[in-house]
C-alpha positions in Angstrom: 0.0 0.0 0.0 1.4 3.4 -1.0 1.2 6.6 1.0 -2.3 8.1 1.3 -2.3 11.9 0.7 -4.4 14.6 2.0 -5.0 16.9 -1.0 -6.7 20.2 -1.4 -8.0 21.0 -4.9 -8.7 24.7 -5.4 -11.2 25.1 -8.3 -13.4 27.9 -9.6 -17.1 28.5 -8.8 -18.0 28.9 -12.5 -19.5 25.5 -13.3 -20.4 22.4 -11.3 -18.1 19.4 -10.9 -19.0 17.4 -12.9 -20.8 19.6 -15.4 -22.8 16.7 -16.9 -25.7 18.9 -18.0 -23.6 20.7 -20.6 -20.3 22.3 -21.5 -17.3 22.3 -19.1 -14.2 20.4 -20.2 -12.0 21.8 -17.4 -14.6 20.7 -14.7 -14.9 17.2 -16.4 -11.2 16.8 -16.1 -11.3 17.7 -12.4 -14.1 15.2 -11.9 -12.2 12.4 -13.7 -9.2 13.2 -11.5 -11.3 13.1 -8.3 -12.7 9.7 -9.2 -9.3 8.2 -9.7 -7.8 9.8 -6.5 -10.9 8.6 -4.6 -10.4 5.0 -5.8 -6.8 5.2 -4.7 -7.8 6.0 -1.2 -6.5 9.6 -1.1 -8.5 12.1 0.9 -9.4 15.1 -1.3 -10.8 18.5 -0.2 -12.5 20.0 -3.2 -13.2 23.7 -3.3 -16.0 24.4 -5.8 -19.7 25.4 -6.2 -22.4 23.9 -4.1 -24.2 22.3 -7.0 -21.3 20.0 -7.6 -22.2 16.3 -7.3 -19.4 14.4 -5.5 -21.1 13.0 -2.5 -20.9 9.5 -3.9 -17.1 9.7 -3.7 -16.4 8.6 -0.1 -12.9 10.2 0.1 -13.9 13.5 -1.4 -15.2 16.4 0.8 -16.8 19.4 -0.9 -16.2 22.8 0.5 -18.6 25.3 -1.0 -19.2 29.0 -0.3 -21.3 29.7 -3.4 -24.5 27.7 -3.7 -25.1 27.8 -7.4 -22.4 27.7 -10.1 -21.9 31.3 -11.4 -21.9 30.7 -15.2 -24.6 28.1 -15.8 -27.5 29.4 -17.9 -29.9 29.2 -15.0 -27.9 31.7 -12.9 -29.4 35.1 -13.8 -27.3 37.2 -11.3 -25.7 40.3 -12.6 -22.0 40.2 -13.7 -21.2 42.5 -10.8 -22.8 40.1 -8.3 -21.0 37.2 -9.9 -17.7 39.0 -9.4 -18.5 39.6 -5.8 -19.4 35.9 -5.3 -16.2 34.8 -7.1 -14.2 36.9 -4.6 -16.1 35.3 -1.8 -15.5 31.8 -3.1 -11.7 32.3 -3.1 -11.5 34.3 0.1 -13.5 31.6 2.1 -11.7 28.8 0.4 -8.3 30.1 1.5 -9.6 30.5 5.0 -10.8 26.9 5.1 -7.6 25.6 3.5 -5.7 27.3 6.3 -7.9 25.7 8.9 -7.4 22.2 7.3 -3.6 22.8 7.3 -3.6 23.7 11.0 -5.8 20.8 12.1 -4.7 18.0 9.9 -1.8 17.1 7.6 -2.2 18.8 4.2 0.2 17.2 1.7 -0.6 18.9 -1.6 -2.5 22.0 -2.8 -3.5 21.4 -6.4 -4.5 24.8 -8.0 -7.1 24.4 -10.8 -7.8 28.0 -11.5 -5.9 30.6 -13.6 -6.7 33.4 -11.1 -3.1 34.5 -10.4 -4.1 36.8 -7.6 -5.5 33.8 -5.8 -2.4 31.8 -6.6 -0.2 34.4 -5.1 -2.3 34.4 -2.0 -1.9 30.6 -1.7 1.9 31.0 -2.1 1.9 33.7 0.6 -0.1 31.6 3.0 1.5 28.2 2.4 4.8 28.6 0.7 5.6 26.8 -2.6 6.7 23.5 -1.2 3.4 21.6 -1.5 1.7 23.6 -4.4 1.0 22.0 -7.8 -0.5 24.3 -10.4 -2.3 22.5 -13.2 -1.9 25.0 -16.1 -4.8 25.9 -18.3 -4.4 28.7 -20.8 -2.4 31.6 -19.5 -1.3 33.9 -22.4 -0.6 37.3 -20.9 3.2 37.6 -20.5 3.0 39.6 -17.3 0.9 36.8 -15.8 3.4 34.2 -17.0 6.1 36.2 -15.3 4.2 36.1 -12.0 4.0 32.3 -12.2 7.7 32.1 -13.1 8.7 34.3 -10.2 6.6 32.3 -7.7 8.7 29.1 -8.5 5.7 26.8 -8.0 5.5 23.4 -9.6 3.5 23.6 -12.8 1.9 20.8 -14.8 1.1 21.0 -18.5 -1.5 18.9 -20.4 0.9 17.9 -23.2 4.2 18.7 -24.8 2.8 21.5 -26.9 1.2 23.0 -23.8 4.6 22.8 -22.0 6.3 24.5 -25.0 3.8 27.4 -24.8 5.2 28.0 -21.3 8.8 26.9 -21.9 10.1 29.9 -19.9 8.6 28.5 -16.7 11.5 26.9 -14.9 9.5 24.3 -12.9 7.1 22.6 -15.3 6.5 19.0 -16.3 4.1 17.3 -18.6 1.3 14.9 -17.6 -0.6 14.0 -20.7 -4.3 14.7 -20.4 -6.7 11.8 -20.1 -10.4 10.9 -19.7 -12.4 8.0 -18.4 -12.4 6.2 -21.7 -14.4 3.2 -20.4 -17.4 5.5 -19.8 -17.7 6.3 -23.6 -19.9 4.1 -25.8 -17.9 2.5 -28.6 -19.3 1.8 -32.0 -17.4 0.1 -34.8 -20.1 1.3 -37.2 -21.5 4.7 -38.2 -25.2 5.6 -37.8 -26.3 4.3 -41.3 -24.3 1.0 -40.8 -25.2 0.3 -37.2 -27.8 -2.2 -36.2 -28.4 -0.2 -33.0 -31.4 2.1 -32.8 -30.5 5.7 -31.7 -32.6 7.5 -29.1 -32.0 11.1 -29.9 -34.6 12.4 -32.3 -32.0 14.1 -34.5 -30.3 10.8 -35.0 -33.6 8.9 -35.4 -34.5 11.2 -38.3 -31.1 10.7 -40.0 -31.3 7.0 -39.5 -34.6 6.7 -41.2 -33.1 8.4 -44.2 -30.0 6.2 -44.1 -27.7 9.2 -43.6 -24.5 9.6 -41.7 -23.5 12.8 -40.1 -20.4 14.9 -39.1 -20.2 16.3 -35.6 -18.6 19.3 -33.9 -19.1 19.7 -30.2 -17.9 22.4 -27.7 -18.1 26.1 -26.9 -19.2 28.0 -29.9 -16.9 30.8 -31.1 -14.4 31.8 -33.8 -11.7 30.1 -31.8 -13.4 26.8 -32.2 -14.4 27.3 -35.9 -18.0 26.1 -36.4 -18.2 28.3 -39.5 -15.5 26.2 -41.0 -17.3 23.0 -40.0 -20.4 24.1 -41.9 -18.3 24.8 -45.0 -16.6 21.4 -44.9 -19.9 19.6 -44.4 -21.4 21.3 -47.4 -18.3 20.4 -49.5 -18.7 16.7 -48.8 -22.5 16.9 -48.8 -23.0 15.4 -45.4 -25.3 16.6 -42.6 -23.6 18.4 -39.7 -24.7 18.4 -36.1 -23.4 21.3 -34.0 -23.6 20.7 -30.3 -22.6 23.5 -27.9 -23.5 27.1 -27.1 -21.9 30.5 -27.1 -20.2 30.8 -23.7 -20.0 34.6 -23.2 -19.3 36.0 -19.7 -18.5 39.7 -20.0 -19.1 40.3 -23.7 -21.3 39.1 -26.5 -18.5 38.2 -28.9 -19.3 34.5 -29.1 -23.1 35.1 -29.4 -22.4 37.6 -32.2 -20.3 34.9 -34.0 -23.2 32.5 -33.7 -25.7 35.0 -34.9 -23.6 36.1 -37.9 -22.0 32.9 -39.0 -24.1 29.9 -37.7 -27.7 30.8 -37.2 -28.5 31.6 -40.9 -27.3 28.1 -42.0 -29.4 26.0 -39.5 -32.2 24.2 -41.3 -32.6 21.1 -39.1 -31.8 18.8 -42.0 -28.3 19.5 -43.4 -27.1 21.8 -40.7 -28.6 20.7 -37.3 -28.2 22.8 -34.2 -28.4 20.5 -31.1 -27.5 23.1 -28.5 -25.8 22.1 -25.2 -25.6 18.3 -24.9 -25.7 16.6 -21.5 -23.3 13.8 -20.8 -25.4 10.9 -22.2 -26.6 12.9 -25.2 -23.0 13.8 -26.0 -21.9 10.2 -25.8 -24.6 9.1 -28.2 -23.8 11.9 -30.7 -20.1 10.9 -30.6 -20.8 7.2 -30.9 -22.5 7.1 -34.2 -20.7 10.1 -35.9 -18.9 9.5 -39.2 -16.2 12.0 -38.2 -15.5 14.6 -35.5 -14.5 18.0 -36.8 -12.0 20.1 -34.7 -10.8 23.1 -36.6 -9.7 24.8 -33.4 -7.5 27.8 -34.1 -8.2 27.7 -37.9 -10.3 30.8 -37.9 -8.7 32.5 -35.0 -4.9 31.9 -35.5 -4.2 33.5 -32.1 -6.0 30.7 -30.3 -3.9 27.8 -29.1 -5.9 25.0 -27.5 -4.3 23.9 -24.2 -5.2 20.4 -25.1 -8.6 19.6 -26.5 -10.7 17.1 -24.6 -13.4 16.7 -27.2 -11.2 15.0 -29.8 -10.2 12.4 -27.2 -13.8 11.9 -26.3 -14.5 11.2 -30.0 -11.6 8.7 -30.3 -12.9 7.0 -27.2 -16.2 6.4 -29.0 -14.5 5.1 -32.1 -15.0 8.3 -34.1 -12.1 9.5 -36.3 -11.1 13.1 -35.9 -10.3 15.7 -38.6 -8.4 18.5 -36.9 -6.5 21.6 -37.9 -2.8 21.0 -37.5 -2.1 23.2 -34.6 -1.3 23.0 -30.9 -1.7 19.7 -29.3 -3.4 17.9 -32.2 -0.1 16.5 -33.5 0.2 14.6 -30.2 -3.4 13.3 -30.5 -4.1 12.6 -34.1 -2.0 10.3 -36.3 -2.7 10.8 -40.0 -4.7 7.9 -41.5 -4.6 5.9 -38.2 -7.1 7.7 -36.0 -8.0 10.6 -38.2 -6.4 13.4 -40.2 -4.6 16.7 -39.7 -5.2 19.5 -42.2 -3.5 22.7 -43.1 -6.3 24.2 -45.2 -10.0 23.6 -46.0 -9.2 21.9 -49.3 -7.1 19.3 -47.6 -9.7 18.7 -45.0 -12.4 18.2 -47.6 -10.3 15.5 -49.3 -9.6 13.9 -45.9 -13.3 13.7 -45.1 -14.0 12.0 -48.5 -11.4 9.3 -47.4 -12.6 9.0 -43.8 -13.6 5.4 -44.2 -10.0 4.5 -44.5 -9.6 5.1 -40.8 -10.3 2.0 -38.6 -12.6 3.0 -35.7 -11.1 0.2 -33.5 -7.8 2.0 -33.8 -9.4 5.3 -32.7 -10.6 3.6 -29.5 -7.3 1.9 -29.0 -5.4 5.2 -29.1 -7.6 6.6 -26.4 -7.3 3.5 -24.2 -3.5 3.4 -24.4 -2.6 7.1 -24.4 -5.4 9.2 -22.9 -6.9 7.2 -20.1 -7.6 8.9 -16.7 -6.1 6.1 -14.5 -2.7 6.8 -16.2 -3.1 10.5 -15.4 -3.8 9.8 -11.8 -0.8 7.5 -11.6 1.5 10.3 -13.0 0.1 12.8 -10.6 0.5 10.4 -7.7 4.2 9.9 -8.7 4.7 13.7 -8.7 2.9 14.1 -5.3 5.2 11.4 -3.9 8.3 13.3 -5.1 7.0 16.5 -3.6 6.0 15.0 -0.2 9.3 13.1 -0.1 11.3 16.3 -0.6 9.2 18.1 2.0 9.7 15.3 4.5 13.4 15.2 4.1 13.8 19.0 4.0 14.4 21.0 7.1 12.7 24.0 5.5 10.0 25.3 7.9 6.4 25.0 6.7 4.3 28.1 6.2 1.0 28.3 8.0 
């Protein structure tokens, strides 16, 4: 039996953990991590919103100071109120963390928010010895300098993510992963499968003997749904768009939807599904002919930290056609589990040849390379190294 850790995970109050009613890749990643840490017997203190659902995880204790997630559609509070509640979430979370550290052993503080002011507060209160910061998407150079100066241990999702932050002196890569076993695998597309779909959109396509392409995620220029529509039309295949504009302080993404997506939706060739819950998403992925992921193609300034959705597609047996940028070269292997494209013309040709990709190979890639138990093992090794250093060090702890 290995050492059992007492871990604090400092998350945001934006979305519930897990966010199984809709969008929230970051929160899904945290949930997968919690499940694995719980199964290993580690005690985890999770700091998140009150509508998180982790009570079934016997070793996970939720500390919540905001009852309802701040950025779910049902939360109609003003932006100013949400900012106030965000500040309350972090302030109260840090107080509780300090109480835990004073009353019981606290081995690791895993920061899962990009709020650098909060991160600095954690460093001030606890020192850097036990902090692990799971990077997301920090671009501003002054913010990167703040992380660099703090000296905390950082973890990147993949090699490309690490390269984006190569000037951080204390960073290692733990390749992202998901609970592959929870995704429904199909060796056949909708038109070929003997299974009957349950979603009305798929039932209608099945009756017509049609397959479909799928894009799933937050809607915006950075994700490239306009490109998906153009590609689907080029190969004369219906497209299902799942997701919604996720604006918080502006209407930029809603404007993108209104100007580039809405006019093309006809319910037959271009089908807008809206936000998909967890089971709906899995069914959409399972029967899809191909998953489109042109992230960064329309907005060349956007660099995906990793890209959970393509791995979810692979887990379902669905090949991915992705723009050759960011982490995708670490996920997609041309003609094996999908294709990488440099322009729309190349992507069109790849979609015409998508049947050359073996769906079994797609699933196998996810199982071998992107499975959450491996992620937990890698984090556990890192935690062991940190705790080992702290145990042998005579450096006084900060409380």
